[in-house]
GUBAMAR-658960 format. One record per residue (C-alpha): residue number from 0; x, y, z; residue in one letter. Coordinates in steps of 0.1 Angstrom, whole numbers, padded with zeros to 4 digits. Layout:
BEGIN
+------+-------+-------+-------+------+
| resi |     X |     Y |     Z | resn |
+------+-------+-------+-------+------+
|  NUM |     X |     Y |     Z |    A |
...
+------+-------+-------+-------+------+
This chain:
BEGIN
+------+-------+-------+-------+------+
| resi |     X |     Y |     Z | resn |
+------+-------+-------+-------+------+
|    0 |  0000 |  0000 |  0000 |    X |
|    1 |  0030 |  0022 | -0005 |    X |
|    2 |  0038 |  0027 |  0032 |    X |
|    3 |  0074 |  0025 |  0043 |    X |
|    4 |  0084 |  0002 |  0071 |    X |
|    5 |  0113 |  0019 |  0087 |    X |
|    6 |  0122 |  0012 |  0123 |    X |
|    7 |  0097 | -0017 |  0124 |    X |
|    8 |  0120 | -0041 |  0143 |    X |
|    9 |  0134 | -0014 |  0166 |    X |
|   10 |  0125 | -0017 |  0202 |    X |
|   11 |  0111 |  0013 |  0221 |    X |
|   12 |  0140 |  0028 |  0242 |    X |
|   13 |  0136 |  0039 |  0278 |    X |
|   14 |  0146 |  0074 |  0268 |    X |
|   15 |  0116 |  0075 |  0245 |    X |
|   16 |  0092 |  0061 |  0271 |    X |
|   17 |  0099 |  0087 |  0298 |    X |
|   18 |  0086 |  0117 |  0278 |    X |
|   19 |  0057 |  0096 |  0266 |    X |
|   20 |  0049 |  0087 |  0303 |    X |
|   21 |  0051 |  0124 |  0313 |    X |
|   22 |  0026 |  0134 |  0285 |    X |
|   23 |  0003 |  0105 |  0293 |    X |
|   24 |  0002 |  0114 |  0330 |    X |
|   25 | -0005 |  0150 |  0322 |    X |
|   26 | -0035 |  0140 |  0302 |    X |
|   27 | -0045 |  0112 |  0325 |    X |
|   28 | -0033 |  0119 |  0360 |    X |
|   29 | -0052 |  0088 |  0373 |    X |
|   30 | -0030 |  0066 |  0350 |    X |
|   31 | -0061 |  0055 |  0331 |    X |
|   32 | -0072 |  0069 |  0298 |    X |
|   33 | -0110 |  0069 |  0295 |    X |
|   34 | -0130 |  0070 |  0263 |    X |
|   35 | -0139 |  0107 |  0267 |    X |
|   36 | -0103 |  0116 |  0271 |    X |
|   37 | -0093 |  0095 |  0241 |    X |
|   38 | -0119 |  0114 |  0220 |    X |
|   39 | -0105 |  0147 |  0233 |    X |
|   40 | -0069 |  0137 |  0223 |    X |
|   41 | -0080 |  0131 |  0188 |    X |
|   42 | -0102 |  0162 |  0187 |    X |
|   43 | -0133 |  0143 |  0180 |    X |
|   44 | -0165 |  0155 |  0196 |    X |
|   45 | -0185 |  0126 |  0183 |    X |
|   46 | -0211 |  0147 |  0166 |    X |
|   47 | -0225 |  0117 |  0148 |    X |
|   48 | -0234 |  0082 |  0159 |    X |
|   49 | -0210 |  0067 |  0133 |    X |
|   50 | -0181 |  0089 |  0146 |    X |
|   51 | -0189 |  0079 |  0182 |    X |
|   52 | -0189 |  0042 |  0173 |    X |
|   53 | -0157 |  0045 |  0153 |    X |
|   54 | -0139 |  0062 |  0182 |    X |
|   55 | -0153 |  0036 |  0206 |    X |
|   56 | -0141 |  0008 |  0183 |    X |
|   57 | -0106 |  0023 |  0181 |    X |
|   58 | -0105 |  0027 |  0219 |    X |
|   59 | -0116 | -0009 |  0225 |    X |
|   60 | -0089 | -0021 |  0201 |    X |
|   61 | -0062 | -0007 |  0224 |    X |
|   62 | -0079 | -0017 |  0256 |    X |
|   63 | -0065 | -0052 |  0255 |    X |
|   64 | -0076 | -0063 |  0290 |    X |
|   65 | -0111 | -0050 |  0284 |    X |
|   66 | -0114 | -0029 |  0316 |    X |
|   67 | -0128 |  0001 |  0297 |    X |
|   68 | -0096 |  0022 |  0302 |    X |
|   69 | -0063 |  0023 |  0284 |    X |
|   70 | -0034 |  0021 |  0309 |    X |
|   71 |  0001 |  0032 |  0302 |    X |
|   72 |  0013 | -0002 |  0290 |    X |
|   73 | -0016 | -0004 |  0265 |    X |
|   74 | -0009 |  0031 |  0254 |    X |
|   75 |  0027 |  0023 |  0247 |    X |
|   76 |  0017 | -0008 |  0228 |    X |
|   77 | -0007 |  0012 |  0208 |    X |
|   78 |  0018 |  0039 |  0200 |    X |
|   79 |  0044 |  0013 |  0191 |    X |
|   80 |  0020 | -0005 |  0168 |    X |
|   81 |  0008 |  0026 |  0150 |    X |
|   82 |  0042 |  0043 |  0146 |    X |
|   83 |  0066 |  0014 |  0144 |    X |
|   84 |  0047 | -0018 |  0139 |    X |
|   85 |  0052 | -0039 |  0109 |    X |
|   86 |  0030 | -0030 |  0080 |    X |
|   87 |  0013 | -0064 |  0081 |    X |
|   88 |  0005 | -0060 |  0119 |    X |
|   89 | -0009 | -0025 |  0113 |    X |
|   90 | -0030 | -0038 |  0084 |    X |
|   91 | -0043 | -0067 |  0106 |    X |
|   92 | -0052 | -0043 |  0134 |    X |
|   93 | -0069 | -0019 |  0109 |    X |
|   94 | -0089 | -0048 |  0095 |    X |
|   95 | -0101 | -0059 |  0129 |    X |
|   96 | -0112 | -0023 |  0137 |    X |
|   97 | -0133 | -0022 |  0105 |    X |
|   98 | -0146 | -0058 |  0108 |    X |
|   99 | -0174 | -0049 |  0133 |    X |
|  100 | -0191 | -0083 |  0132 |    X |
|  101 | -0158 | -0100 |  0137 |    X |
|  102 | -0164 | -0125 |  0109 |    X |
|  103 | -0131 | -0120 |  0092 |    X |
|  104 | -0146 | -0102 |  0062 |    X |
|  105 | -0155 | -0067 |  0053 |    X |
|  106 | -0190 | -0063 |  0038 |    X |
|  107 | -0203 | -0032 |  0020 |    X |
|  108 | -0219 | -0018 |  0052 |    X |
|  109 | -0187 | -0020 |  0072 |    X |
|  110 | -0167 | -0004 |  0044 |    X |
|  111 | -0193 |  0023 |  0039 |    X |
|  112 | -0194 |  0031 |  0076 |    X |
|  113 | -0156 |  0035 |  0077 |    X |
|  114 | -0156 |  0058 |  0046 |    X |
|  115 | -0185 |  0079 |  0060 |    X |
|  116 | -0166 |  0084 |  0093 |    X |
|  117 | -0134 |  0092 |  0076 |    X |
|  118 | -0151 |  0118 |  0054 |    X |
|  119 | -0167 |  0133 |  0085 |    X |
|  120 | -0135 |  0134 |  0105 |    X |
|  121 | -0115 |  0148 |  0076 |    X |
|  122 | -0142 |  0172 |  0066 |    X |
|  123 | -0129 |  0170 |  0030 |    X |
|  124 | -0150 |  0183 |  0002 |    X |
|  125 | -0150 |  0152 | -0019 |    X |
|  126 | -0171 |  0150 | -0050 |    X |
|  127 | -0182 |  0114 | -0043 |    X |
|  128 | -0205 |  0102 | -0017 |    X |
|  129 | -0195 |  0075 |  0008 |    X |
|  130 | -0217 |  0051 | -0012 |    X |
|  131 | -0199 |  0060 | -0045 |    X |
|  132 | -0165 |  0055 | -0029 |    X |
|  133 | -0176 |  0022 | -0014 |    X |
|  134 | -0190 |  0010 | -0048 |    X |
|  135 | -0157 |  0019 | -0065 |    X |
|  136 | -0137 |  0000 | -0039 |    X |
|  137 | -0158 | -0031 | -0043 |    X |
|  138 | -0157 | -0028 | -0081 |    X |
|  139 | -0119 | -0029 | -0079 |    X |
|  140 | -0113 | -0053 | -0050 |    X |
|  141 | -0143 | -0077 | -0049 |    X |
|  142 | -0130 | -0101 | -0075 |    X |
|  143 | -0156 | -0129 | -0070 |    X |
|  144 | -0185 | -0104 | -0065 |    X |
|  145 | -0196 | -0119 | -0032 |    X |
|  146 | -0200 | -0085 | -0016 |    X |
|  147 | -0172 | -0090 |  0008 |    X |
+------+-------+-------+-------+------+
């Protein structure tokens, strides 16, 4: 997909973790990042139901122990995945975020939902609707025409 995989195998150094910890504790003095703080970090006010669901899905993908907060270790793991993870690992994570029914496939509704949210978050003036974009994606990628 044209992304460069530099530093993918490089471990996170202690010198990099300390400033990250300082920033994390400034935003989350309790040591726990809650969903509303997560939304604030990304500047998303969740004005739509789709946006709110998307942010909640992202949040849950980083909350690996399912306690409804992201602790510092989960935060470091998330930052490492997003910034330094192998392309294949980042793609697998992205796919899981988009695969809302967890069936291992993306259907038109799941793809359309993602496109709609991205368009809302980016606030781009695109001359295609989310449905048009989704149709184009499936036209190109759905080789066996099964809708997934």
